[in-house]
KEVEX-806644 format. One line per 3 residues: their letters; for each residue x, y, z of C-alpha. Coordinates in nm, 3 decimals. Each point is the difference from the previous one (the first is absolute). Layout:
N
a	X/Y/Z  ...
// end
This chain:
460
maf	-0.001/0.003/0.010  0.144/0.335/-0.111  0.002/0.324/0.227
sra	-0.047/0.354/-0.080  0.270/0.198/0.174  -0.125/0.327/0.175
pmr	0.238/0.262/0.119  0.115/-0.071/0.346  0.202/0.201/0.260
gsg	0.070/-0.135/0.334  -0.162/-0.355/-0.001  0.174/-0.308/0.022
rgp	-0.074/-0.298/-0.198  -0.092/-0.338/0.162  -0.030/-0.352/-0.121
mtp	-0.256/-0.116/-0.251  -0.331/-0.104/0.168  -0.333/-0.122/-0.125
lss	-0.274/0.237/-0.087  -0.283/-0.243/0.089  -0.033/-0.372/-0.017
ads	0.060/0.032/-0.378  0.374/-0.050/-0.096  0.046/0.363/-0.063
pvd	0.305/0.145/0.162  0.035/0.358/0.117  0.319/0.190/0.076
lge	-0.052/0.195/0.324  0.113/0.326/-0.199  -0.197/-0.055/-0.311
rpt	-0.345/0.049/-0.140  -0.162/-0.332/-0.148  -0.083/0.005/-0.355
aal	-0.289/-0.258/-0.020  -0.315/0.173/-0.057  -0.274/-0.017/0.259
plg	-0.357/-0.074/-0.098  -0.239/0.290/0.003  -0.205/-0.143/0.281
qlv	0.293/-0.013/0.223  0.094/0.360/-0.070  -0.363/0.110/0.075
rls	-0.002/-0.201/0.331  0.342/0.148/0.078  -0.147/0.357/-0.037
lyw	-0.328/-0.051/0.152  0.098/0.040/0.364  0.103/0.340/-0.069
lgl	-0.371/0.088/-0.032  -0.073/-0.119/0.348  0.319/0.183/0.152
ssi	-0.081/0.337/-0.175  -0.360/-0.006/0.087  0.057/-0.001/0.373
fag	0.184/0.324/0.034  -0.163/0.189/-0.269  -0.335/-0.094/0.141
lqa	0.107/0.068/0.349  0.118/0.353/-0.066  -0.338/0.084/-0.160
ilg	-0.208/-0.172/0.266  0.175/0.173/0.283  -0.027/0.333/-0.195
grl	-0.374/-0.073/-0.024  -0.016/-0.070/0.385  0.186/0.321/0.082
efe	-0.216/0.208/-0.237  -0.340/-0.135/0.099  0.045/-0.177/0.349
hlv	0.185/0.311/0.140  0.266/-0.191/0.198  0.211/0.315/0.018
qpg	-0.031/0.367/-0.004  -0.122/0.172/-0.321  0.305/0.119/-0.198
teg	0.231/-0.267/0.139  -0.118/-0.299/-0.213  0.300/-0.013/-0.223
tal	0.236/0.008/0.272  -0.185/-0.261/0.192  0.009/-0.229/-0.311
fqm	0.368/0.029/0.007  0.021/-0.065/0.365  -0.179/-0.315/-0.036
taf	0.231/-0.136/-0.284  0.348/0.159/0.048  0.160/-0.237/0.244
gsl	-0.101/-0.286/-0.225  0.195/0.131/-0.287  0.314/-0.015/0.209
iaa	-0.090/-0.368/0.078  -0.044/-0.076/-0.359  0.336/0.150/-0.105
vvq	0.184/-0.233/0.265  -0.217/-0.330/-0.020  -0.022/-0.034/-0.390
ptv	0.367/-0.014/-0.089  0.087/-0.190/0.313  -0.249/-0.283/-0.049
gsl	0.066/0.005/-0.365  0.373/-0.062/0.065  -0.092/-0.277/0.251
sdy	-0.221/-0.164/-0.272  0.292/-0.023/-0.218  0.158/-0.244/0.217
tvs	-0.314/-0.179/0.139  -0.032/-0.388/-0.051  -0.329/-0.140/0.063
rwg	-0.261/-0.253/-0.161  -0.190/0.294/-0.133  0.315/0.147/-0.169
rrk	0.170/0.323/0.129  -0.284/0.260/-0.074  -0.315/-0.148/0.063
pyi	0.010/-0.045/0.383  0.031/0.375/0.054  -0.275/0.066/-0.256
vvg	-0.234/-0.220/0.168  0.049/0.097/0.366  0.022/0.377/-0.094
svl	-0.339/-0.018/-0.183  -0.187/-0.172/0.282  0.137/0.239/0.264
div	-0.128/0.289/-0.228  -0.364/-0.102/0.065  0.057/-0.008/0.358
flv	0.130/0.360/0.014  -0.268/0.119/-0.245  -0.261/-0.116/0.236
gia	0.190/0.194/0.277  -0.007/0.312/-0.227  -0.373/-0.056/-0.077
sss	-0.102/-0.003/0.368  0.208/0.290/0.116  -0.134/0.346/0.037
tvl	0.294/0.218/0.116  0.309/0.123/-0.188  0.233/-0.173/0.242
tia	-0.150/-0.345/-0.026  -0.038/0.035/-0.366  0.355/0.101/-0.050
afm	0.108/-0.303/0.232  -0.155/-0.247/-0.221  0.098/0.170/-0.321
tll	0.359/-0.048/0.127  -0.052/-0.375/0.055  -0.157/-0.020/-0.341
qvs	0.302/0.148/-0.154  0.211/-0.268/0.161  -0.212/-0.294/-0.131
ant	-0.063/0.135/-0.343  0.368/0.080/-0.059  0.091/-0.333/0.132
aqg	-0.191/-0.141/-0.283  0.085/0.245/-0.269  0.371/0.002/0.047
pfq	0.071/-0.364/-0.084  -0.282/0.003/-0.268  0.174/0.258/-0.221
gyv	0.285/-0.232/-0.052  -0.195/-0.235/-0.227  0.012/0.230/-0.301
pdl	0.388/-0.008/-0.018  -0.004/-0.380/0.121  -0.251/-0.127/-0.262
vpe	-0.024/0.239/-0.303  0.240/-0.022/-0.307  0.142/0.315/-0.161
rqv	-0.231/-0.001/-0.293  -0.314/-0.023/0.226  0.100/0.282/0.229
gla	-0.199/0.254/-0.178  -0.311/-0.206/0.004  0.038/-0.101/0.363
sal	0.066/0.354/0.120  -0.299/0.119/-0.194  -0.215/-0.260/0.178
vgm	0.146/0.100/0.344  -0.067/0.366/-0.069  -0.354/-0.083/-0.125
fqv	-0.090/-0.188/0.316  0.170/0.248/0.226  -0.207/0.287/-0.144
lgn	-0.323/-0.229/-0.021  0.064/-0.069/0.370  0.014/0.383/0.074
vmg	-0.327/0.030/-0.197  -0.161/-0.296/0.177  0.090/0.146/0.328
avv	-0.150/0.340/-0.103  -0.312/-0.169/-0.109  -0.041/-0.175/0.329
aal	0.074/0.333/0.173  -0.253/0.187/-0.226  -0.283/-0.247/0.092
ava	0.107/0.040/0.367  -0.035/0.374/-0.016  -0.313/-0.015/-0.178
tsq	-0.161/-0.248/0.229  0.187/0.067/0.325  0.089/-0.354/0.019
yaa	0.374/0.059/0.096  0.060/-0.306/0.224  -0.132/-0.254/-0.263
atv	0.205/0.174/-0.278  0.317/-0.017/0.205  -0.043/-0.380/0.069
alg	-0.083/-0.060/-0.375  0.335/0.144/-0.101  0.169/-0.289/0.200
vie	-0.223/-0.252/-0.166  0.096/0.120/-0.339  0.366/-0.032/0.091
vlt	-0.029/-0.355/0.131  -0.178/-0.108/-0.311  0.268/0.141/-0.220
mls	0.269/-0.146/0.215  -0.126/-0.349/-0.079  0.081/0.058/-0.372
val	0.373/0.003/0.118  -0.025/-0.264/0.278  -0.165/-0.255/-0.213
gvr	0.092/0.100/-0.352  0.360/0.136/-0.022  0.292/-0.232/-0.020
egr	0.325/0.083/0.191  0.289/0.152/-0.179  0.372/-0.027/0.063
aak	0.121/-0.194/0.317  0.085/0.196/0.324  0.333/0.167/0.035
dra	0.234/-0.192/0.240  0.024/0.182/0.346  0.353/-0.133/0.026
grs	-0.041/-0.045/0.382  -0.113/0.349/0.067  -0.288/0.062/0.247
waa	-0.342/0.127/-0.098  0.080/0.329/0.176  0.306/0.042/-0.232
iar	-0.204/-0.067/-0.293  -0.252/0.258/0.104  0.275/0.251/0.049
eaw	0.129/-0.074/-0.355  -0.312/0.164/-0.134  0.143/0.333/0.117
gtd	0.358/-0.060/-0.117  0.173/0.301/-0.150  0.071/-0.183/-0.328
vlh	-0.340/0.127/-0.115  0.165/0.339/-0.017  0.183/-0.121/-0.301
ers	-0.300/-0.064/-0.200  -0.048/0.363/-0.096  -0.251/-0.050/-0.263
flw	-0.216/-0.211/0.226  -0.004/0.285/0.271  -0.076/0.267/-0.270
lvg	-0.278/-0.206/-0.113  -0.150/-0.074/0.342  0.003/0.372/0.055
srl	-0.178/0.073/-0.336  -0.246/-0.260/0.071  -0.092/0.155/0.341
fvl	-0.073/0.346/-0.139  -0.198/-0.131/-0.305  -0.223/-0.219/0.207
igs	-0.058/0.267/0.273  -0.148/0.222/-0.301  -0.200/-0.289/-0.128
lml	-0.154/-0.085/0.326  -0.083/0.370/0.109  -0.344/-0.015/-0.162
lnl	-0.108/-0.335/0.134  0.118/0.063/0.358  -0.153/0.347/0.035
gvf	-0.280/-0.050/-0.261  -0.291/0.024/0.260  0.137/0.313/0.146
ylv	0.042/0.151/-0.346  -0.345/-0.083/-0.126  -0.179/0.117/0.325
rsl	0.201/0.324/0.058  0.141/0.108/-0.354  -0.301/-0.116/-0.210
gla	-0.294/0.049/0.272  -0.123/-0.351/-0.003  -0.142/0.022/0.357
eks	-0.197/-0.328/-0.001  0.166/-0.316/0.077  -0.188/-0.183/-0.269
dag	0.112/0.253/-0.272  0.354/-0.015/0.129  -0.001/-0.367/-0.002
qvy	-0.145/-0.026/-0.350  0.229/0.248/-0.150  0.309/-0.158/0.169
lmv	-0.103/-0.327/-0.151  -0.029/0.143/-0.336  0.360/0.166/0.031
sgl	0.136/-0.358/0.105  -0.171/-0.161/-0.299  0.157/0.246/-0.248
vaa	0.330/-0.049/0.146  -0.035/-0.375/-0.028  -0.117/0.063/-0.378
gvl	0.319/0.196/-0.060  0.226/-0.254/0.155  -0.155/-0.284/-0.197
lav	0.046/0.200/-0.333  0.365/0.112/0.076  0.167/-0.300/0.169
lpa	0.065/-0.248/-0.270  0.090/0.257/-0.281  0.236/0.168/0.244
ara	0.179/-0.309/0.076  0.036/-0.078/-0.366  0.115/0.345/-0.076
sdr	0.273/-0.026/0.261  0.141/-0.316/-0.138  0.034/0.179/-0.337
fgr	0.102/0.350/0.106  0.138/-0.051/0.346  -0.142/0.022/0.356
kpv	0.105/0.349/0.091  -0.180/0.190/-0.299  -0.326/-0.173/0.087
iyt	0.042/0.103/0.365  0.068/0.359/-0.102  -0.318/-0.009/-0.199
acg	-0.194/-0.128/0.288  0.122/0.267/0.229  -0.110/0.258/-0.257
vga	-0.344/-0.136/-0.047  -0.041/-0.029/0.386  0.098/0.369/0.058
val	-0.267/0.093/-0.276  -0.246/-0.214/0.183  0.063/0.150/0.341
sti	0.012/0.349/-0.145  -0.351/-0.051/-0.153  -0.129/-0.129/0.332
ava	0.150/0.285/0.192  -0.190/0.262/-0.191  -0.316/-0.203/-0.084
psv	-0.319/0.202/0.053  -0.230/-0.291/-0.032  -0.029/-0.386/0.016
piv	0.016/-0.061/-0.378  0.359/0.173/-0.010  0.102/-0.196/0.292
lvg	-0.095/-0.322/-0.182  0.208/0.108/-0.308  0.305/0.030/0.247
agl	-0.083/-0.327/0.156  0.021/-0.192/-0.330  0.335/0.168/-0.089
lgv	0.131/-0.090/0.350  -0.092/-0.362/-0.068  0.197/-0.006/-0.338
stg	0.297/0.165/0.189  -0.007/-0.236/0.294  -0.056/-0.317/-0.207
sfl	0.301/0.087/-0.220  0.226/0.095/0.286  -0.054/-0.317/0.204
avd	0.043/-0.245/-0.286  0.316/0.157/-0.120  0.149/0.106/0.332
wal	-0.025/-0.373/0.110  0.171/-0.120/-0.305  0.295/0.258/0.042
mtd	0.033/-0.105/0.372  0.024/-0.363/-0.091  0.259/0.084/-0.275
iip	0.252/0.157/0.238  -0.017/-0.185/0.330  0.245/-0.305/0.098
kas	-0.225/-0.286/-0.076  0.145/-0.235/0.280  -0.133/0.238/0.275
sgr	-0.321/0.095/-0.169  -0.197/-0.040/0.326  0.213/0.255/0.172
fmg	0.026/0.252/-0.295  -0.355/-0.023/-0.086  -0.101/0.054/0.360
isn	0.219/0.313/0.009  -0.144/0.119/-0.323  -0.356/-0.039/0.123
vat	0.061/0.227/0.320  -0.086/0.260/-0.273  -0.316/-0.172/-0.082
asa	-0.123/-0.066/0.345  0.084/0.339/0.145  -0.121/0.210/-0.290
gif	-0.366/-0.012/0.110  0.122/0.104/0.340  0.206/0.301/-0.129
ata	-0.284/0.116/-0.233  -0.239/0.008/0.320  0.288/0.162/0.208
fgg	0.096/0.270/-0.243  -0.324/0.038/-0.189  -0.216/-0.017/0.322
tlm	0.218/0.237/0.187  0.001/0.253/-0.286  -0.359/-0.034/-0.031
dlv	-0.064/0.089/0.369  0.251/0.296/-0.012  -0.166/0.141/-0.311
ggs	-0.373/-0.076/0.077  0.030/0.064/0.350  -0.279/-0.046/0.261
arl	-0.247/0.108/-0.246  0.093/-0.290/-0.212  0.015/0.205/-0.317
gsg	0.004/-0.146/-0.349  0.338/0.138/-0.066  0.160/-0.245/0.237
pra	-0.054/-0.341/-0.201  0.087/0.219/-0.317  0.336/0.101/0.146
amw	0.066/-0.389/0.060  -0.075/-0.060/-0.373  0.261/0.249/-0.095
lav	0.238/-0.169/0.240  -0.048/-0.305/-0.189  0.108/0.155/-0.329
gcy	0.327/0.122/0.163  0.048/-0.375/0.101  -0.033/-0.120/-0.361
amg	0.263/0.255/-0.098  0.254/-0.103/0.281  -0.056/-0.366/-0.104
ail	0.106/0.085/-0.365  0.310/0.188/0.119  0.114/-0.293/0.224
lrr	-0.062/-0.241/-0.282  0.278/0.182/-0.221  0.282/-0.158/0.228
vre	-0.112/-0.362/-0.071  0.211/-0.188/-0.242  -0.242/-0.232/-0.189
ppr	0.190/-0.314/-0.086  -0.001/-0.091/-0.373  -0.242/-0.277/-0.124
rat	0.025/-0.211/-0.302  -0.251/0.024/-0.290  -0.272/-0.250/0.046
aad	-0.251/-0.142/-0.241  -0.350/0.112/0.004  -0.136/-0.320/0.125
dhv	0.245/-0.001/0.311  -0.293/0.185/0.179  -0.230/-0.289/-0.050
asp	0.005/-0.248/0.293  -0.040/-0.365/-0.051  -0.358/-0.151/0.023
a	-0.104/-0.072/0.351
// end
């Protein structure tokens, strides 16, 4: 079996080990070349829908509770939402790379990734029940922190599957599916939240997010084969392996670090509308009734989803032909136009136009950004590096709430003026610009030309 060589720096090579029960060897530093069936690629990506729906839905559900259940003083809702979620983002930044690194070395009957995925997903439901039954900022914040621990315990190892299993010529398609299900997860979370706001069924909606995640987790636990064999610990303790996740060797991966920074800012911009959408619709557009705000929020989410579906596969194909970075620059430009449109929109129809453009931008970005990330990371430590990279993904929503929500309160004041949420939308435009600036420092590795049918997976 042949191997496609990806550019590597700072990653050692280990012995040849089996990919699965089949006689297909995989070098610890190489990407396999055997094409995966389309069904396997879909199952590999579906769990992203469940993971993404949790935090996208929770942000909007908590926003609705703050806006309509009056858990805090008027004019402090944005700050309170940040307080509920802030510490959890720090937890995500520590847990995900650490557990991802541990999974690179784990040996079990389930393989090296699945034990963490299953346990983390089950605990997510437990902590979501805690959030649903809490009614104070302090208790919600405590359960949100525990939720970040469990969710990132699952997510860190899960991200290692794409570098483990997907050959170079299918990276564009696999990354497109990852991006599509991530955004569809954000949209599904927003739909659940919109129904919660419209019906005041916040507790049921919160638990429903956990059920969605567990159902999609089963697609991985039962339908995805394991990839390369675990790395040899060479007698080191698990504590030493955990510390390895934070080794200074990562500082030598300059393109990787610049890409993580770029991803963070672009995702902050893309999540601003969904995270603060309830505040925007009520304060900036005057939709005072919960049912009206919930229905329009649902329409916004649907148009974002439609834009994603239209853009994700064409963007992946374009990146294979013209390069990853040009497509990401285009996505940043479209995203900035979308948020600018929303920031000045006088009515709902104009907002819906901006939402459609936002979907095109977000779908294009996530599909291609994932492909670029898998192109540049050391493959033998994919759990570790993908865990570090997803610190940006996991914390972007928190930062969007922190920066956007705080700015909304400062500008809108205790009178909750409509200028507050609009200021947050302008901040999102600036985030897109910063993401494009940081991307300039990323060195995209050259790729070989591929045949047109390289994008087509084998039959399931």
